[in-house]
N, CA and C atoms as an extended XYZ file, in Angstrom:
618
Properties=species:S:1:pos:R:3:atomname:S:1:resname:S:1:resid:I:1 pbc="F F F"
N        53.869       43.230      -21.419 N   MET     1
C        52.946       43.541      -20.338 CA  MET     1
C        53.540       43.079      -19.008 C   MET     1
N        53.473       43.922      -17.965 N   PRO     2
C        54.113       43.545      -16.690 CA  PRO     2
C        53.430       42.417      -15.945 C   PRO     2
N        52.151       42.159      -16.229 N   GLY     3
C        51.472       41.088      -15.509 CA  GLY     3
C        50.078       40.841      -16.050 C   GLY     3
N        49.362       39.939      -15.380 N   LEU     4
C        48.005       39.571      -15.768 CA  LEU     4
C        47.161       39.363      -14.520 C   LEU     4
N        45.841       39.497      -14.697 N   ILE     5
C        44.898       39.127      -13.650 CA  ILE     5
C        44.372       37.731      -13.981 C   ILE     5
N        44.221       36.908      -12.984 N   GLY     6
C        43.754       35.552      -13.227 CA  GLY     6
C        42.848       35.052      -12.123 C   GLY     6
N        42.381       33.824      -12.295 N   LYS     7
C        41.512       33.175      -11.320 CA  LYS     7
C        42.052       31.783      -11.040 C   LYS     7
N        42.250       31.486       -9.772 N   LYS     8
C        42.737       30.169       -9.379 CA  LYS     8
C        41.616       29.151       -9.535 C   LYS     8
N        41.852       28.131      -10.366 N   LEU     9
C        40.842       27.109      -10.603 CA  LEU     9
C        40.975       25.927       -9.658 C   LEU     9
N        42.181       25.683       -9.163 N   GLY    10
C        42.402       24.556       -8.265 CA  GLY    10
C        43.790       23.988       -8.453 C   GLY    10
N        44.005       22.767       -7.936 N   MET    11
C        45.305       22.122       -8.041 CA  MET    11
C        45.154       20.744       -8.687 C   MET    11
N        46.225       20.321       -9.336 N   THR    12
C        46.291       18.991       -9.926 CA  THR    12
C        47.756       18.576       -9.945 C   THR    12
N        48.077       17.554      -10.722 N   GLN    13
C        49.465       17.117      -10.820 CA  GLN    13
C        49.786       16.747      -12.259 C   GLN    13
N        51.040       16.965      -12.625 N   VAL    14
C        51.536       16.600      -13.950 CA  VAL    14
C        52.826       15.821      -13.759 C   VAL    14
N        53.298       15.208      -14.839 N   PHE    15
C        54.535       14.434      -14.800 CA  PHE    15
C        55.590       15.152      -15.636 C   PHE    15
N        56.788       15.287      -15.074 N   ASP    16
C        57.862       15.928      -15.832 CA  ASP    16
C        58.518       14.902      -16.764 C   ASP    16
N        59.612       15.301      -17.408 N   GLN    17
C        60.261       14.445      -18.395 CA  GLN    17
C        60.865       13.189      -17.779 C   GLN    17
N        61.176       13.241      -16.481 N   THR    18
C        61.757       12.077      -15.810 CA  THR    18
C        60.693       11.170      -15.199 C   THR    18
N        59.409       11.544      -15.349 N   GLY    19
C        58.339       10.748      -14.782 CA  GLY    19
C        58.001       11.100      -13.349 C   GLY    19
N        58.584       12.156      -12.818 N   LYS    20
C        58.331       12.572      -11.445 CA  LYS    20
C        57.042       13.384      -11.374 C   LYS    20
N        56.249       13.159      -10.336 N   VAL    21
C        54.988       13.886      -10.155 CA  VAL    21
C        55.277       15.303       -9.662 C   VAL    21
N        54.673       16.286      -10.320 N   VAL    22
C        54.845       17.693       -9.945 CA  VAL    22
C        53.480       18.270       -9.594 C   VAL    22
N        53.265       18.716       -8.343 N   PRO    23
C        51.988       19.358       -7.998 CA  PRO    23
C        51.926       20.764       -8.598 C   PRO    23
N        50.821       21.082       -9.235 N   VAL    24
C        50.697       22.385       -9.905 CA  VAL    24
C        49.353       23.017       -9.556 C   VAL    24
N        49.337       24.340       -9.590 N   SER    25
C        48.109       25.123       -9.470 CA  SER    25
C        47.689       25.562      -10.865 C   SER    25
N        46.407       25.447      -11.165 N   VAL    26
C        45.879       25.830      -12.469 CA  VAL    26
C        45.245       27.218      -12.342 C   VAL    26
N        45.700       28.144      -13.172 N   ILE    27
C        45.228       29.526      -13.129 CA  ILE    27
C        44.701       29.913      -14.500 C   ILE    27
N        43.483       30.438      -14.527 N   GLN    28
C        42.950       31.026      -15.750 CA  GLN    28
C        43.412       32.474      -15.798 C   GLN    28
N        44.409       32.759      -16.615 N   ALA    29
C        45.048       34.078      -16.668 CA  ALA    29
C        44.637       34.813      -17.934 C   ALA    29
N        43.907       35.918      -17.763 N   GLY    30
C        43.498       36.724      -18.907 CA  GLY    30
C        42.354       36.085      -19.669 C   GLY    30
N        42.022       36.678      -20.841 N   PRO    31
C        42.591       37.901      -21.424 CA  PRO    31
C        42.208       39.149      -20.636 C   PRO    31
N        43.140       40.104      -20.580 N   CYS    32
C        42.954       41.312      -19.793 CA  CYS    32
C        43.125       42.544      -20.690 C   CYS    32
N        42.063       43.286      -20.972 N   PRO    33
C        42.197       44.506      -21.769 CA  PRO    33
C        42.789       45.648      -20.946 C   PRO    33
N        43.498       46.540      -21.616 N   VAL    34
C        44.055       47.731      -20.973 CA  VAL    34
C        42.942       48.767      -20.845 C   VAL    34
N        42.608       49.122      -19.609 N   ILE    35
C        41.534       50.074      -19.345 CA  ILE    35
C        42.062       51.505      -19.308 C   ILE    35
N        43.255       51.678      -18.725 N   GLN    36
C        43.800       53.030      -18.557 CA  GLN    36
C        45.317       52.978      -18.469 C   GLN    36
N        45.936       54.038      -18.972 N   ARG    37
C        47.374       54.218      -18.796 CA  ARG    37
C        47.604       55.359      -17.811 C   ARG    37
N        48.479       55.142      -16.856 N   LYS    38
C        48.806       56.176      -15.885 CA  LYS    38
C        50.269       56.581      -16.081 C   LYS    38
N        50.483       57.863      -16.302 N   THR    39
C        51.815       58.362      -16.609 CA  THR    39
C        52.307       59.281      -15.500 C   THR    39
N        53.614       59.468      -15.453 N   SER    40
C        54.208       60.339      -14.440 CA  SER    40
C        53.828       61.795      -14.643 C   SER    40
N        53.510       62.178      -15.865 N   ASP    41
C        53.130       63.572      -16.128 CA  ASP    41
C        51.780       63.908      -15.500 C   ASP    41
N        50.856       62.950      -15.500 N   ARG    42
C        49.505       63.221      -15.009 CA  ARG    42
C        49.252       62.666      -13.615 C   ARG    42
N        49.542       61.374      -13.422 N   GLU    43
C        49.270       60.737      -12.124 CA  GLU    43
C        50.474       60.714      -11.202 C   GLU    43
N        51.659       60.964      -11.713 N   GLY    44
C        52.849       60.963      -10.871 CA  GLY    44
C        53.588       59.646      -10.847 C   GLY    44
N        53.099       58.644      -11.568 N   TYR    45
C        53.793       57.355      -11.638 CA  TYR    45
C        53.346       56.645      -12.909 C   TYR    45
N        54.127       55.643      -13.311 N   GLU    46
C        53.847       54.896      -14.537 CA  GLU    46
C        53.181       53.563      -14.179 C   GLU    46
N        51.998       53.334      -14.743 N   ALA    47
C        51.280       52.089      -14.469 CA  ALA    47
C        50.266       51.821      -15.570 C   ALA    47
N        49.846       50.565      -15.628 N   VAL    48
C        48.825       50.136      -16.579 CA  VAL    48
C        47.691       49.500      -15.790 C   VAL    48
N        46.463       49.925      -16.084 N   GLN    49
C        45.294       49.363      -15.415 CA  GLN    49
C        44.646       48.331      -16.324 C   GLN    49
N        44.499       47.107      -15.804 N   LEU    50
C        43.910       46.009      -16.561 CA  LEU    50
C        42.577       45.600      -15.953 C   LEU    50
N        41.721       45.017      -16.789 N   GLY    51
C        40.438       44.493      -16.339 CA  GLY    51
C        40.350       43.001      -16.596 C   GLY    51
N        39.470       42.329      -15.836 N   PHE    52
C        39.322       40.876      -15.978 CA  PHE    52
C        37.915       40.464      -15.565 C   PHE    52
N        37.354       39.494      -16.285 N   SER    53
C        36.061       38.887      -15.980 CA  SER    53
C        34.923       39.869      -16.246 C   SER    53
N        34.114       39.563      -17.256 N   ASP    54
C        32.992       40.418      -17.629 CA  ASP    54
C        31.983       40.536      -16.495 C   ASP    54
N        31.411       41.739      -16.382 N   ALA    55
C        30.402       42.016      -15.364 CA  ALA    55
C        29.142       42.567      -16.021 C   ALA    55
N        28.005       42.314      -15.390 N   ARG    56
C        26.759       42.863      -15.902 CA  ARG    56
C        26.716       44.370      -15.662 C   ARG    56
N        26.166       45.102      -16.619 N   GLU    57
C        26.189       46.556      -16.556 CA  GLU    57
C        25.453       47.083      -15.330 C   GLU    57
N        24.363       46.420      -14.933 N   LYS    58
C        23.597       46.916      -13.789 CA  LYS    58
C        24.320       46.691      -12.459 C   LYS    58
N        25.382       45.876      -12.491 N   ARG    59
C        26.165       45.629      -11.284 CA  ARG    59
C        27.322       46.609      -11.124 C   ARG    59
N        27.498       47.513      -12.090 N   VAL    60
C        28.625       48.441      -12.080 CA  VAL    60
C        28.119       49.840      -11.727 C   VAL    60
N        28.850       50.551      -10.891 N   THR    61
C        28.452       51.902      -10.518 CA  THR    61
C        28.572       52.843      -11.711 C   THR    61
N        27.856       53.953      -11.670 N   LYS    62
C        27.864       54.890      -12.791 CA  LYS    62
C        29.250       55.489      -13.063 C   LYS    62
N        30.011       55.866      -12.023 N   PRO    63
C        31.361       56.369      -12.315 CA  PRO    63
C        32.239       55.339      -13.029 C   PRO    63
N        32.189       54.081      -12.576 N   LEU    64
C        32.979       53.038      -13.233 CA  LEU    64
C        32.455       52.749      -14.635 C   LEU    64
N        31.126       52.842      -14.803 N   LEU    65
C        30.550       52.609      -16.123 CA  LEU    65
C        31.056       53.639      -17.123 C   LEU    65
N        31.165       54.876      -16.683 N   GLY    66
C        31.735       55.910      -17.539 CA  GLY    66
C        33.209       55.679      -17.812 C   GLY    66
N        33.893       55.128      -16.823 N   HIS    67
C        35.316       54.812      -16.989 CA  HIS    67
C        35.511       53.759      -18.076 C   HIS    67
N        34.664       52.747      -18.086 N   PHE    68
C        34.755       51.698      -19.108 CA  PHE    68
C        34.343       52.218      -20.487 C   PHE    68
N        33.296       53.041      -20.530 N   LYS    69
C        32.843       53.572      -21.811 CA  LYS    69
C        33.891       54.484      -22.435 C   LYS    69
N        34.615       55.215      -21.618 N   LYS    70
C        35.682       56.075      -22.131 CA  LYS    70
C        36.768       55.247      -22.803 C   LYS    70
N        37.033       54.050      -22.258 N   ALA    71
C        38.048       53.166      -22.838 CA  ALA    71
C        37.488       52.341      -23.985 C   ALA    71
N        36.142       52.343      -24.148 N   GLY    72
C        35.526       51.554      -25.209 CA  GLY    72
C        35.552       50.070      -24.944 C   GLY    72
N        35.437       49.688      -23.651 N   ILE    73
C        35.526       48.289      -23.247 CA  ILE    73
C        34.318       47.947      -22.392 C   ILE    73
N        33.810       46.734      -22.522 N   SER    74
C        32.678       46.288      -21.725 CA  SER    74
C        33.060       46.231      -20.243 C   SER    74
N        32.091       46.420      -19.347 N   PRO    75
C        32.394       46.438      -17.906 CA  PRO    75
C        33.081       45.157      -17.429 C   PRO    75
N        34.033       45.325      -16.535 N   LYS    76
C        34.786       44.211      -15.975 CA  LYS    76
C        34.567       44.140      -14.474 C   LYS    76
N        34.677       42.910      -13.964 N   ARG    77
C        34.461       42.675      -12.538 CA  ARG    77
C        35.670       43.108      -11.697 C   ARG    77
N        36.875       42.887      -12.225 N   ILE    78
C        38.102       43.125      -11.470 CA  ILE    78
C        38.962       44.152      -12.199 C   ILE    78
N        39.496       45.111      -11.465 N   LEU    79
C        40.461       46.085      -11.987 CA  LEU    79
C        41.715       46.033      -11.125 C   LEU    79
N        42.865       45.980      -11.780 N   ARG    80
C        44.133       45.979      -11.066 CA  ARG    80
C        45.152       46.829      -11.817 C   ARG    80
N        46.067       47.423      -11.052 N   GLU    81
C        47.140       48.212      -11.655 CA  GLU    81
C        48.450       47.450      -11.589 C   GLU    81
N        49.234       47.584      -12.646 N   PHE    82
C        50.559       46.989      -12.709 CA  PHE    82
C        51.552       48.084      -13.056 C   PHE    82
N        52.568       48.259      -12.227 N   ARG    83
C        53.594       49.259      -12.505 CA  ARG    83
C        54.337       48.890      -13.782 C   ARG    83
N        54.586       49.882      -14.619 N   ALA    84
C        55.279       49.670      -15.888 CA  ALA    84
C        56.332       50.757      -16.048 C   ALA    84
N        57.524       50.423      -16.544 N   PRO    85
C        58.562       51.442      -16.728 CA  PRO    85
C        58.125       52.561      -17.656 C   PRO    85
N        57.365       52.229      -18.694 N   ASP    86
C        56.891       53.220      -19.652 CA  ASP    86
C        55.458       52.876      -20.045 C   ASP    86
N        54.491       53.500      -19.370 N   ALA    87
C        53.086       53.196      -19.640 CA  ALA    87
C        52.641       53.685      -21.011 C   ALA    87
N        53.378       54.629      -21.594 N   LYS    88
C        52.995       55.156      -22.900 CA  LYS    88
C        53.141       54.101      -24.000 C   LYS    88
N        53.863       53.049      -23.703 N   GLY    89
C        54.039       52.001      -24.703 CA  GLY    89
C        52.866       51.056      -24.817 C   GLY    89
N        51.845       51.214      -23.953 N   TYR    90
C        50.679       50.342      -23.979 CA  TYR    90
C        49.460       51.151      -24.410 C   TYR    90
N        48.711       50.640      -25.362 N   GLU    91
C        47.544       51.335      -25.884 CA  GLU    91
C        46.286       50.887      -25.147 C   GLU    91
N        45.395       51.855      -24.871 N   VAL    92
C        44.117       51.537      -24.253 CA  VAL    92
C        43.290       50.700      -25.234 C   VAL    92
N        42.752       49.613      -24.759 N   GLY    93
C        42.002       48.700      -25.612 CA  GLY    93
C        42.789       47.482      -26.037 C   GLY    93
N        44.115       47.533      -25.917 N   ALA    94
C        44.936       46.371      -26.242 CA  ALA    94
C        44.682       45.263      -25.222 C   ALA    94
N        44.877       44.033      -25.630 N   THR    95
C        44.569       42.878      -24.775 CA  THR    95
C        45.842       42.115      -24.424 C   THR    95
N        46.015       41.875      -23.138 N   ALA    96
C        47.137       41.064      -22.659 CA  ALA    96
C        46.647       39.634      -22.459 C   ALA    96
N        47.392       38.690      -22.970 N   THR    97
C        47.009       37.281      -22.888 CA  THR    97
C        48.103       36.469      -22.210 C   THR    97
N        47.812       35.183      -22.057 N   VAL    98
C        48.737       34.281      -21.379 CA  VAL    98
C        49.969       33.996      -22.235 C   VAL    98
N        49.988       34.465      -23.470 N   GLU    99
C        51.130       34.229      -24.354 CA  GLU    99
C        52.407       34.897      -23.856 C   GLU    99
N        52.276       35.840      -22.922 N   MET   100
C        53.458       36.522      -22.398 CA  MET   100
C        54.299       35.590      -21.514 C   MET   100
N        53.734       34.443      -21.107 N   PHE   101
C        54.460       33.481      -20.281 CA  PHE   101
C        54.800       32.238      -21.095 C   PHE   101
N        55.820       31.543      -20.660 N   GLU   102
C        56.211       30.275      -21.273 CA  GLU   102
C        56.762       29.362      -20.194 C   GLU   102
N        56.862       28.089      -20.502 N   ALA   103
C        57.342       27.116      -19.524 CA  ALA   103
C        58.757       27.485      -19.063 C   ALA   103
N        58.954       27.445      -17.757 N   GLY   104
C        60.237       27.799      -17.175 CA  GLY   104
C        60.308       29.220      -16.657 C   GLY   104
N        59.320       30.063      -16.983 N   THR   105
C        59.310       31.438      -16.519 CA  THR   105
C        59.060       31.485      -15.013 C   THR   105
N        59.763       32.371      -14.317 N   LYS   106
C        59.540       32.589      -12.891 CA  LYS   106
C        58.501       33.698      -12.712 C   LYS   106
N        57.508       33.439      -11.878 N   VAL   107
C        56.432       34.403      -11.682 CA  VAL   107
C        56.224       34.666      -10.193 C   VAL   107
N        55.647       35.833       -9.914 N   THR   108
C        55.249       36.216       -8.565 CA  THR   108
C        53.730       36.341       -8.542 C   THR   108
N        53.077       35.658       -7.612 N   ILE   109
C        51.617       35.603       -7.572 CA  ILE   109
C        51.120       36.188       -6.251 C   ILE   109
N        50.139       37.088       -6.368 N   THR   110
C        49.544       37.748       -5.212 CA  THR   110
C        48.053       37.444       -5.167 C   THR   110
N        47.561       37.081       -3.995 N   GLY   111
C        46.147       36.801       -3.824 CA  GLY   111
C        45.745       36.959       -2.368 C   GLY   111
N        44.486       36.680       -2.077 N   THR   112
C        43.958       36.763       -0.718 CA  THR   112
C        43.902       35.357       -0.124 C   THR   112
N        44.563       35.177        1.011 N   SER   113
C        44.642       33.852        1.625 CA  SER   113
C        43.277       33.406        2.143 C   SER   113
N        43.150       32.114        2.363 N   LYS   114
C        41.904       31.564        2.876 CA  LYS   114
C        41.622       32.094        4.284 C   LYS   114
N        40.388       32.493        4.531 N   GLY   115
C        40.001       32.952        5.858 CA  GLY   115
C        39.716       31.776        6.781 C   GLY   115
N        40.369       31.740        7.933 N   LYS   116
C        40.195       30.654        8.897 CA  LYS   116
C        39.298       31.035       10.068 C   LYS   116
N        38.876       32.298       10.129 N   GLY   117
C        38.054       32.733       11.247 CA  GLY   117
C        38.880       32.959       12.501 C   GLY   117
N        38.228       33.007       13.659 N   PHE   118
C        38.909       33.234       14.937 CA  PHE   118
C        39.598       31.949       15.373 C   PHE   118
N        40.911       32.027       15.586 N   GLN   119
C        41.697       30.844       15.961 CA  GLN   119
C        42.552       31.139       17.185 C   GLN   119
N        42.933       30.056       17.862 N   GLY   120
C        43.786       30.184       19.031 CA  GLY   120
C        45.255       30.260       18.660 C   GLY   120
N        46.105       30.341       19.680 N   VAL   121
C        47.530       30.574       19.449 CA  VAL   121
C        48.237       29.352       18.861 C   VAL   121
N        47.734       28.145       19.094 N   ILE   122
C        48.405       26.955       18.572 CA  ILE   122
C        48.300       26.916       17.053 C   ILE   122
N        47.108       27.140       16.518 N   LYS   123
C        46.933       27.127       15.069 CA  LYS   123
C        47.427       28.425       14.427 C   LYS   123
N        47.210       29.545       15.096 N   ARG   124
C        47.526       30.847       14.498 CA  ARG   124
C        49.004       31.192       14.583 C   ARG   124
N        49.649       30.841       15.704 N   CYS   125
C        51.025       31.271       15.934 CA  CYS   125
C        52.013       30.118       16.081 C   CYS   125
N        51.519       28.886       16.129 N   GLY   126
C        52.435       27.756       16.236 CA  GLY   126
C        52.919       27.469       17.636 C   GLY   126
N        52.201       27.899       18.670 N   TYR   127
C        52.601       27.606       20.040 CA  TYR   127
C        52.494       26.097       20.288 C   TYR   127
N        53.277       25.601       21.240 N   SER   128
C        53.281       24.169       21.531 CA  SER   128
C        52.178       23.774       22.504 C   SER   128
N        51.702       24.716       23.335 N   GLY   129
C        50.658       24.399       24.291 CA  GLY   129
C        51.184       23.615       25.481 C   GLY   129
N        50.266       23.133       26.309 N   GLY   130
C        50.658       22.383       27.495 CA  GLY   130
C        50.849       20.904       27.200 C   GLY   130
N        51.176       20.145       28.259 N   ASP   131
C        51.412       18.705       28.106 CA  ASP   131
C        50.095       17.974       27.870 C   ASP   131
N        50.143       16.943       27.031 N   ASP   132
C        48.969       16.093       26.809 CA  ASP   132
C        48.998       14.910       27.782 C   ASP   132
N        49.042       15.240       29.051 N   THR   133
C        49.126       14.191       30.076 CA  THR   133
C        48.024       14.384       31.101 C   THR   133
N        47.829       13.359       31.911 N   HIS   134
C        46.799       13.386       32.944 CA  HIS   134
C        47.129       14.477       33.971 C   HIS   134
N        46.144       15.298       34.263 N   GLY   135
C        46.341       16.342       35.262 CA  GLY   135
C        46.655       17.699       34.675 C   GLY   135
N        47.031       17.766       33.389 N   CYS   136
C        47.353       19.055       32.765 CA  CYS   136
C        46.057       19.784       32.424 C   CYS   136
N        45.988       21.052       32.757 N   THR   137
C        44.792       21.850       32.476 CA  THR   137
C        45.067       22.974       31.489 C   THR   137
N        46.213       22.938       30.837 N   THR   138
C        46.579       24.028       29.917 CA  THR   138
C        46.944       23.461       28.551 C   THR   138
N        46.121       22.549       28.028 N   HIS   139
C        46.479       21.840       26.798 CA  HIS   139
C        46.721       22.791       25.623 C   HIS   139
N        45.783       23.681       25.337 N   ARG   140
C        45.903       24.560       24.171 CA  ARG   140
C        45.966       26.033       24.557 C   ARG   140
N        46.426       26.270       25.767 N   MET   141
C        46.559       27.653       26.246 CA  MET   141
C        47.964       28.178       25.969 C   MET   141
N        48.131       29.480       25.830 N   PRO   142
C        49.461       30.028       25.494 CA  PRO   142
C        50.438       30.024       26.655 C   PRO   142
N        49.950       29.938       27.881 N   GLY   143
C        50.857       30.052       29.018 CA  GLY   143
C        51.071       31.514       29.380 C   GLY   143
N        52.156       31.804       30.068 N   SER   144
C        52.426       33.169       30.497 CA  SER   144
C        52.870       34.008       29.300 C   SER   144
N        52.216       35.153       29.096 N   ILE   145
C        52.564       36.026       27.973 CA  ILE   145
C        53.130       37.360       28.450 C   ILE   145
N        53.146       37.596       29.754 N   GLY   146
C        53.638       38.869       30.266 CA  GLY   146
C        55.048       38.759       30.793 C   GLY   146
N        55.606       39.882       31.181 N   SER   147
C        56.941       39.923       31.781 CA  SER   147
C        56.808       39.941       33.301 C   SER   147
N        57.939       39.961       34.004 N   SER   148
C        57.950       39.933       35.462 CA  SER   148
C        57.654       41.335       36.015 C   SER   148
N        58.424       41.811       36.968 N   ALA   149
C        58.158       43.116       37.582 CA  ALA   149
C        58.317       44.260       36.569 C   ALA   149
N        59.174       44.042       35.565 N   TRP   150
C        59.347       45.086       34.536 CA  TRP   150
C        59.245       44.455       33.163 C   TRP   150
N        58.496       44.967       32.239 N   PRO   151
C        57.731       46.225       32.330 CA  PRO   151
C        56.317       46.039       32.851 C   PRO   151
N        56.008       44.858       33.381 N   SER   152
C        54.686       44.610       33.991 CA  SER   152
C        53.552       44.797       32.990 C   SER   152
N        53.776       44.367       31.803 N   ARG   153
C        52.734       44.442       30.770 CA  ARG   153
C        53.081       43.439       29.664 C   ARG   153
N        52.145       43.219       28.794 N   VAL   154
C        52.369       42.343       27.646 CA  VAL   154
C        53.088       43.146       26.557 C   VAL   154
N        54.208       42.640       26.085 N   ARG   155
C        54.986       43.346       25.072 CA  ARG   155
C        54.282       43.308       23.713 C   ARG   155
N        54.684       44.191       22.847 N   LYS   156
C        54.122       44.243       21.501 CA  LYS   156
C        54.517       42.998       20.697 C   LYS   156
N        53.671       42.652       19.734 N   ASN   157
C        53.909       41.557       18.792 CA  ASN   157
C        53.899       40.172       19.434 C   ASN   157
N        53.339       40.057       20.621 N   VAL   158
C        53.172       38.739       21.225 CA  VAL   158
C        52.001       38.038       20.535 C   VAL   158
N        52.200       36.779       20.138 N   GLY   159
C        51.146       36.047       19.458 CA  GLY   159
C        49.953       35.797       20.364 C   GLY   159
N        48.784       36.204       19.911 N   LEU   160
C        47.560       36.049       20.693 CA  LEU   160
C        46.453       35.490       19.802 C   LEU   160
N        45.373       34.985       20.408 N   PRO   161
C        44.252       34.529       19.580 CA  PRO   161
C        43.664       35.680       18.773 C   PRO   161
N        43.087       35.344       17.632 N   GLY   162
C        42.491       36.377       16.791 CA  GLY   162
C        42.089       35.824       15.440 C   GLY   162
N        41.657       36.723       14.574 N   ARG   163
C        41.216       36.310       13.242 CA  ARG   163
C        42.417       35.905       12.398 C   ARG   163
N        42.296       34.794       11.705 N   MET   164
C        43.412       34.234       10.942 CA  MET   164
C        43.045       34.156        9.467 C   MET   164
N        43.977       34.529        8.604 N   GLY   165
C        43.768       34.438        7.164 CA  GLY   165
C        42.986       35.624        6.628 C   GLY   165
N        42.626       35.520        5.333 N   GLY   166
C        41.880       36.596        4.696 CA  GLY   166
C        42.700       37.840        4.468 C   GLY   166
N        44.010       37.691        4.267 N   VAL   167
C        44.892       38.833        4.063 CA  VAL   167
C        45.614       38.687        2.719 C   VAL   167
N        46.191       39.760        2.255 N   ARG   168
C        46.912       39.764        0.991 CA  ARG   168
C        48.255       39.063        1.160 C   ARG   168
N        48.505       38.059        0.316 N   VAL   169
C        49.723       37.245        0.416 CA  VAL   169
C        50.400       37.206       -0.952 C   VAL   169
N        51.716       37.310       -0.955 N   THR   170
C        52.501       37.239       -2.181 CA  THR   170
C        53.494       36.091       -2.090 C   THR   170
N        53.523       35.257       -3.121 N   VAL   171
C        54.481       34.152       -3.216 CA  VAL   171
C        55.384       34.425       -4.420 C   VAL   171
N        56.688       34.413       -4.193 N   LYS   172
C        57.636       34.803       -5.233 CA  LYS   172
C        58.326       33.590       -5.864 C   LYS   172
N        58.783       33.803       -7.085 N   ASN   173
C        59.644       32.848       -7.800 CA  ASN   173
C        59.023       31.461       -7.952 C   ASN   173
N        57.761       31.423       -8.329 N   LEU   174
C        57.139       30.153       -8.701 CA  LEU   174
C        57.434       29.876      -10.170 C   LEU   174
N        57.540       28.623      -10.530 N   THR   175
C        57.912       28.238      -11.886 CA  THR   175
C        56.684       27.859      -12.703 C   THR   175
N        56.589       28.417      -13.910 N   VAL   176
C        55.517       28.051      -14.837 CA  VAL   176
C        55.876       26.710      -15.462 C   VAL   176
N        55.006       25.710      -15.265 N   VAL   177
C        55.245       24.373      -15.789 CA  VAL   177
C        54.686       24.227      -17.200 C   VAL   177
N        53.539       24.838      -17.464 N   GLY   178
C        52.920       24.722      -18.784 CA  GLY   178
C        51.992       25.887      -19.066 C   GLY   178
N        51.722       26.111      -20.354 N   VAL   179
C        50.859       27.200      -20.807 CA  VAL   179
C        49.900       26.644      -21.861 C   VAL   179
N        48.609       26.912      -21.687 N   ASP   180
C        47.599       26.557      -22.683 CA  ASP   180
C        47.048       27.861      -23.258 C   ASP   180
N        47.551       28.253      -24.436 N   LYS   181
C        47.180       29.534      -25.019 CA  LYS   181
C        45.735       29.556      -25.508 C   LYS   181
N        45.218       28.411      -25.908 N   GLU   182
C        43.852       28.374      -26.416 CA  GLU   182
C        42.823       28.570      -25.307 C   GLU   182
N        43.085       28.003      -24.130 N   ARG   183
C        42.139       28.112      -23.012 CA  ARG   183
C        42.580       29.119      -21.959 C   ARG   183
N        43.675       29.860      -22.224 N   ASN   184
C        44.186       30.884      -21.298 CA  ASN   184
C        44.485       30.299      -19.919 C   ASN   184
N        45.215       29.183      -19.894 N   LEU   185
C        45.526       28.513      -18.640 CA  LEU   185
C        47.020       28.516      -18.377 C   LEU   185
N        47.361       28.641      -17.093 N   LEU   186
C        48.746       28.543      -16.626 CA  LEU   186
C        48.832       27.409      -15.614 C   LEU   186
N        49.865       26.579      -15.732 N   TRP   187
C        50.182       25.584      -14.710 CA  TRP   187
C        51.421       26.069      -13.968 C   TRP   187
N        51.255       26.349      -12.688 N   VAL   188
C        52.345       26.883      -11.872 CA  VAL   188
C        52.707       25.858      -10.806 C   VAL   188
N        53.996       25.575      -10.669 N   LYS   189
C        54.456       24.587       -9.703 CA  LYS   189
C        54.189       25.059       -8.280 C   LYS   189
N        53.579       24.174       -7.485 N   GLY   190
C        53.304       24.505       -6.094 CA  GLY   190
C        51.935       25.140       -5.908 C   GLY   190
N        51.702       25.648       -4.711 N   CYS   191
C        50.405       26.236       -4.385 CA  CYS   191
C        50.479       27.763       -4.433 C   CYS   191
N        49.340       28.375       -4.666 N   VAL   192
C        49.237       29.831       -4.710 CA  VAL   192
C        48.192       30.265       -3.689 C   VAL   192
N        48.244       31.520       -3.233 N   PRO   193
C        47.313       31.966       -2.184 CA  PRO   193
C        45.867       31.928       -2.650 C   PRO   193
N        44.956       31.667       -1.708 N   GLY   194
C        43.538       31.763       -1.978 CA  GLY   194
C        42.857       30.427       -2.181 C   GLY   194
N        41.521       30.504       -2.251 N   CYS   195
C        40.700       29.325       -2.469 CA  CYS   195
C        40.341       29.223       -3.947 C   CYS   195
N        39.803       28.094       -4.397 N   PRO   196
C        39.381       27.982       -5.796 CA  PRO   196
C        38.407       29.094       -6.180 C   PRO   196
N        38.568       29.605       -7.408 N   ASN   197
C        37.792       30.718       -7.956 CA  ASN   197
C        38.170       32.059       -7.332 C   ASN   197
N        39.253       32.101       -6.555 N   GLY   198
C        39.757       33.368       -6.046 CA  GLY   198
C        40.628       34.067       -7.073 C   GLY   198
N        40.584       35.382       -7.089 N   TYR   199
C        41.335       36.161       -8.071 CA  TYR   199
C        42.771       36.385       -7.604 C   TYR   199
N        43.704       36.318       -8.549 N   VAL   200
C        45.122       36.498       -8.246 CA  VAL   200
C        45.748       37.417       -9.290 C   VAL   200
N        46.902       37.950       -8.943 N   GLU   201
C        47.704       38.753       -9.863 CA  GLU   201
C        48.988       38.003      -10.175 C   GLU   201
N        49.286       37.839      -11.437 N   VAL   202
C        50.467       37.105      -11.866 CA  VAL   202
C        51.433       38.072      -12.529 C   VAL   202
N        52.637       38.166      -11.976 N   ARG   203
C        53.673       39.053      -12.503 CA  ARG   203
C        54.928       38.259      -12.818 C   ARG   203
N        55.703       38.751      -13.748 N   LYS   204
C        57.018       38.153      -13.995 CA  LYS   204
C        57.959       38.549      -12.870 C   LYS   204
N        58.664       37.576      -12.317 N   SER   205
C        59.605       37.857      -11.237 CA  SER   205
C        60.790       38.643      -11.780 C   SER   205
N        61.165       39.671      -11.025 N   SER   206
C        62.288       40.516      -11.456 CA  SER   206
C        63.614       39.870      -11.061 C   SER   206
């Protein structure tokens, strides 16, 4: 299976063989049933659609409810597609579990970053701001953002205040520290995008 859908539970720490503390993110990955296979003959590309987290039937729209009934699977809260070289090799109704990963595996994790709301240029773009001295009136202001006589306008891609976070973020080549097959848990070294209980996609790094 090319990947799994999971939920970030939070962060903790473990000790490696040398006694060194390793910060890890705990992810509940799977089980994820195969809802649909997409082939190049019909859809134009090869992919596998997986589901995660049971949902109440009254919370699912009628078109999606029919989609789940066609696959013979109970309604799921999350649906994600994973590109696969040969989607015909995966059967609808089969279940992908955390057993596909093992300690030492490199994974790529995609999720939605924490939303920070409207922020200024110092927090959002890393500007240094003005001097923190007596008489300075531009402590957290960006300063001059325009050009001189030409082109007499603000150039594109200049860092400005605005909404920060809440976007799709991918972190590559994270190392799997441990796998709990009974509880469907993954321990991944370092931090992953999103807040606790946020949904993520876990793929094997190519």
